[in-house]
Backbone as CSV, one residue per row, in Angstrom:
resi,resn,N_x,N_y,N_z,CA_x,CA_y,CA_z,C_x,C_y,C_z
1,UNK,151.784,135.097,75.590,152.503,135.508,76.766,151.592,136.384,77.631
2,UNK,151.673,136.246,78.910,150.849,136.997,79.841,151.629,138.208,80.326
3,UNK,151.023,139.392,80.225,151.672,140.569,80.785,150.992,140.932,82.102
4,UNK,151.498,141.917,82.785,150.962,142.257,84.104,149.632,143.002,84.036
5,UNK,149.341,143.660,82.912,148.096,144.406,82.790,146.905,143.502,82.517
6,UNK,147.116,142.417,81.811,146.025,141.520,81.432,146.491,140.093,81.676
7,UNK,146.017,139.470,82.720,146.516,138.163,83.133,145.771,137.013,82.455
8,UNK,145.466,137.184,81.192,144.794,136.151,80.426,145.827,135.244,79.773
9,UNK,145.420,133.994,79.527,146.319,133.043,78.878,146.331,133.198,77.364
10,UNK,145.303,133.842,76.794,145.199,133.972,75.345,144.934,135.421,74.972
11,UNK,145.466,135.816,73.842,145.279,137.158,73.322,143.812,137.390,72.985
12,UNK,143.296,138.561,73.294,141.915,138.925,72.989,141.905,139.867,71.799
13,UNK,141.189,139.488,70.733,141.050,140.345,69.562,139.817,141.219,69.728
14,UNK,139.987,142.505,69.598,138.862,143.424,69.679,138.190,143.449,68.312
15,UNK,136.876,143.254,68.290,136.104,143.207,67.045,134.892,144.122,67.156
16,UNK,134.237,144.291,66.046,132.965,145.004,66.009,132.150,144.416,64.860
17,UNK,131.941,143.090,64.909,131.279,142.362,63.832,129.868,141.957,64.235
18,UNK,128.953,142.065,63.281,127.609,141.547,63.490,127.662,140.019,63.442
19,UNK,126.938,139.376,64.354,126.891,137.918,64.399,125.443,137.468,64.558
20,UNK,125.178,136.241,64.147,123.873,135.617,64.355,124.017,134.648,65.517
21,UNK,123.190,134.822,66.541,123.220,133.981,67.729,121.975,133.098,67.722
22,UNK,122.172,131.795,67.749,121.065,130.842,67.855,121.040,130.319,69.285
23,UNK,119.909,130.492,69.941,119.749,130.012,71.316,119.319,128.558,71.230
24,UNK,120.198,127.641,71.625,119.908,126.217,71.432,119.300,125.573,72.672
25,UNK,119.027,126.358,73.708,118.346,125.817,74.880,116.833,125.782,74.717
26,UNK,116.280,126.639,73.867,114.824,126.652,73.743,114.381,125.756,72.594
27,UNK,113.107,125.406,72.580,112.587,124.469,71.584,112.585,125.049,70.178
28,UNK,112.474,126.352,70.069,112.360,126.987,68.760,113.704,127.283,68.110
29,UNK,114.818,127.133,68.855,116.129,127.530,68.354,116.066,128.949,67.780
30,UNK,115.563,129.869,68.576,115.386,131.241,68.119,116.727,131.894,67.829
31,UNK,116.702,132.859,66.908,117.907,133.566,66.502,117.775,135.049,66.817
32,UNK,118.883,135.647,67.229,118.940,137.077,67.461,120.210,137.618,66.814
33,UNK,120.202,138.889,66.503,121.394,139.554,65.988,122.140,140.158,67.169
34,UNK,123.463,140.146,67.090,124.296,140.701,68.150,125.549,141.286,67.505
35,UNK,126.333,141.969,68.306,127.623,142.493,67.866,128.707,141.812,68.681
36,UNK,129.664,141.206,67.996,130.801,140.584,68.675,131.791,141.678,69.021
37,UNK,132.058,141.857,70.309,132.980,142.901,70.756,134.419,142.394,70.810
38,UNK,134.603,141.153,71.292,135.955,140.599,71.335,135.904,139.086,71.284
39,UNK,137.063,138.506,70.935,137.158,137.066,70.727,138.546,136.612,71.146
40,UNK,138.603,135.496,71.879,139.883,134.867,72.208,139.745,133.373,71.947
41,UNK,140.758,132.620,72.266,140.733,131.175,72.030,139.718,130.459,72.908
42,UNK,139.344,131.055,74.033,138.453,130.364,74.973,137.128,131.068,75.222
43,UNK,136.951,132.278,74.689,135.706,132.976,74.954,135.500,134.169,74.054
44,UNK,134.328,134.768,74.188,133.988,135.950,73.414,132.974,136.780,74.176
45,UNK,132.864,138.042,73.796,131.866,138.929,74.380,130.984,139.440,73.252
46,UNK,129.667,139.354,73.453,128.727,139.862,72.468,127.840,140.908,73.124
47,UNK,127.411,141.870,72.325,126.519,142.920,72.788,125.125,142.630,72.239
48,UNK,124.137,142.587,73.132,122.748,142.300,72.746,121.808,143.306,73.396
49,UNK,120.582,143.411,72.854,119.588,144.334,73.399,118.879,143.776,74.625
50,UNK,118.760,142.448,74.699,118.074,141.789,75.813,119.016,140.745,76.410
51,UNK,119.049,140.629,77.726,119.989,139.683,78.340,119.605,138.238,78.050
52,UNK,120.614,137.396,77.977,120.407,135.952,77.885,120.584,135.378,79.283
53,UNK,119.927,134.270,79.565,120.036,133.647,80.880,121.398,132.990,81.049
54,UNK,121.905,133.025,82.271,123.164,132.336,82.577,123.043,130.865,82.210
55,UNK,124.123,130.287,81.748,124.246,128.874,81.367,123.451,128.506,80.117
56,UNK,122.926,129.497,79.393,122.241,129.229,78.130,123.264,128.804,77.088
57,UNK,122.970,127.744,76.354,123.852,127.294,75.277,123.474,128.024,73.994
58,UNK,124.492,128.471,73.269,124.270,129.234,72.049,125.188,128.732,70.946
59,UNK,124.775,129.006,69.723,125.606,128.780,68.540,125.748,130.150,67.879
60,UNK,126.965,130.530,67.555,127.220,131.852,67.006,127.937,131.711,65.670
61,UNK,127.417,132.392,64.668,128.017,132.401,63.332,128.748,133.725,63.166
62,UNK,130.078,133.660,63.040,130.918,134.838,62.862,131.494,134.787,61.455
63,UNK,130.944,135.608,60.564,131.406,135.639,59.174,132.736,136.368,59.077
64,UNK,133.547,135.938,58.146,134.850,136.548,57.914,134.709,137.722,56.953
65,UNK,135.532,138.728,57.121,135.544,139.881,56.222,136.384,139.599,54.977
66,UNK,137.097,138.472,54.974,137.994,138.139,53.871,137.663,136.756,53.318
67,UNK,137.803,136.605,52.010,137.601,135.294,51.383,138.712,134.320,51.754
68,UNK,139.838,134.832,52.218,140.982,133.993,52.547,140.901,133.407,53.951
69,UNK,139.980,133.916,54.765,139.803,133.417,56.126,138.379,132.885,56.248
70,UNK,138.250,131.639,56.697,136.920,131.047,56.760,136.113,131.591,57.943
71,UNK,134.794,131.543,57.812,133.899,131.954,58.886,133.999,130.973,60.043
72,UNK,133.580,131.420,61.214,133.619,130.565,62.394,132.210,130.208,62.848
73,UNK,132.008,128.955,63.188,130.797,128.489,63.859,131.217,128.140,65.279
74,UNK,130.652,128.839,66.236,131.059,128.718,67.631,129.894,128.196,68.453
75,UNK,130.152,127.211,69.284,129.167,126.754,70.269,129.729,127.073,71.637
76,UNK,128.862,127.620,72.476,129.342,127.987,73.797,128.213,128.172,74.786
77,UNK,128.596,128.655,75.959,127.656,128.812,77.061,127.815,130.198,77.666
78,UNK,126.686,130.816,78.023,126.702,132.137,78.656,127.263,131.999,80.066
79,UNK,128.317,132.779,80.347,128.962,132.709,81.659,128.980,134.055,82.390
80,UNK,128.614,135.124,81.676,128.620,136.451,82.302,127.622,137.354,81.592
81,UNK,126.941,138.212,82.367,126.012,139.191,81.798,126.218,140.507,82.542
82,UNK,126.542,141.558,81.799,126.713,142.888,82.383,125.809,143.858,81.638
83,UNK,124.991,144.619,82.373,124.178,145.650,81.743,125.050,146.897,81.600
84,UNK,125.327,147.278,80.355,126.167,148.449,80.103,125.345,149.732,80.204
85,UNK,124.146,149.698,79.676,123.198,150.802,79.773,121.827,150.220,79.438
86,UNK,120.802,151.035,79.484,119.459,150.524,79.204,119.388,149.992,77.778
87,UNK,118.984,148.739,77.632,118.865,148.119,76.322,120.181,147.690,75.700
88,UNK,121.233,147.574,76.512,122.540,147.147,76.002,123.210,146.255,77.047
89,UNK,123.367,144.986,76.713,123.959,144.012,77.618,125.196,143.407,76.981
90,UNK,126.253,143.267,77.760,127.469,142.602,77.318,127.447,141.194,77.905
91,UNK,127.432,140.202,77.014,127.281,138.802,77.417,128.584,138.063,77.134
92,UNK,129.135,137.430,78.176,130.341,136.635,78.029,130.005,135.205,77.688
93,UNK,130.645,134.683,76.662,130.414,133.318,76.174,131.705,132.511,76.353
94,UNK,131.627,131.380,77.039,132.748,130.438,77.103,132.635,129.525,75.891
95,UNK,133.680,129.490,75.073,133.648,128.664,73.853,133.876,127.212,74.238
96,UNK,132.958,126.355,73.775,133.061,124.924,74.033,133.431,124.134,72.785
97,UNK,133.078,124.676,71.608,133.374,124.002,70.340,133.541,125.058,69.269
98,UNK,134.504,124.838,68.380,134.818,125.804,67.331,134.986,125.068,66.016
99,UNK,134.226,125.459,65.009,134.340,124.857,63.672,134.775,125.900,62.675
């Protein structure tokens, strides 16, 4: 349900989980560590030390804290980059595939 304070179609879960981000646009499929700040059905925000380029495709592994809930493999595209402070960027990812 959409309320007046947050006009999103899906609930956003606030997280603080370490994730592995694989950049699938480059030839090396390089990996970086990031912190997942929030997650919804259609997107997520990750915190990184260096900005990623807009429209970069990524694969993100989000491990579960519980054995009863499976880990998520997310494929998506960078759609937003905000510099929060020096050496800290908040990157918005549009989820395109979820396993």
